[in-house]
N, C-alpha and C positions, 0 to 999 in steps of 0.2 A: 368179285363177290358174284356169282350167276342167279338166277332169280330162284333156282332151284333149292340153292344152298342157303339162300335168305329166308326160305319159307322154311327148310328145316330148321334153322336159326330160330325162327319166330314160333315155331311148334314147341320147341325147346321152351323155350320162354315163357309160352302159354302154360306149358305143364309143370313149370317150377311156379308159376303163381298161384296156380290152384293148388299146388301142394301149400304153400305160404298162408292161402285162404282156407284150406283144409286145418291148418295148424291155427289161424286164429278162431274157427269156429269153434276150435276142442278147448277153448280157454277163455269163453265168452261171458261164463259165470264162474263164479269163485266164491270159496267157503268166507262167510264176513270176520274180516279183520285180516285177512292175506293181502299181499300187495300183488297187483297184476305187473309183475317183472315179466312176464314172459310176452306181454304184448310191447313192452320196449324191445325184447329181442326180435319178435316179428317184424317191427318197423326198422330194428337195425337188418334184418336180412332183405325184407323190400328194396331198403335205399344202399344196401350193398349193392342189389343187384341192378337196379335202375343206373346207377353210378356206373358202373363196372361197363352195363350196356351202352352206354352213352360214350365213356372214354372210348370205347373201341370202334363206334361210331367215328368219334371225332378223329382218332388216329387216322381212318381211312379215308375220312373228307380232307383231312390237312395233309395228305402226302404230296409231297411236290410231283409235278406231272413231268415223266420226261419225254419229249418229243425230239427226234432228231431231224426232222424237217418238218416244212409248213404242210405236206402231203399227208403228215400221219393224223389218225384223228384226233380231234380235241375234246378232253372233257371239260364238263362245267359241273360245279358243285350244286346241288340240290337242298343244302342247308347253310344256314350263316354260322359258321365258326365261332365268331365273336361272342353271338348268344348262346349256342352253346356251351362254351367254356362258362361262360358267367352262370348259368344253370348248373352245369355238373360244379362249379365253387360253392353256389348256394347249397346246393345238396351234400356235398361233402361237409359241409361246417354242421349242417343239420344231423348228419350222420356221425359226427366227432361228439356233438352235445348228448345225442341219446346214447354213445357208448358212454361217455362220464356219467350219465345218470344211473347206467347201469352199473359202471364200476362203484360209483358213490354208493349204489345201495348192496352191492357187495360185500363192503365195510361196513355196513350200516347195521345187517341182519345174520344171526348166526343159525345155521341148521342145526335142529337137534339130532344127536347121533342116533342110529337104529338101535334097537336094543335085541 
């Protein structure tokens, strides 16, 4: 990945984070008695984005280097893949918990039909 590509990806991610922030701002206040399900959905979206991004980074960092001779350029990793995998695992576990809470709420609350 070239620097320009990385900057483009970064800009896209920042735009997505801003969209999530806007969504969060719109659900800061709720009516008394309502359950803030949207907060959990926003958290799920943020975790999904973060886990996906870290998995893509890990994929690139963990790629096997193919050098055919000693004269070719050798690349070194700038991230600790073991720590990155552990972080992805913990975030994935949190994502599963949030998803389960959303599903649980889905079974507990009925929406009133529109008349």
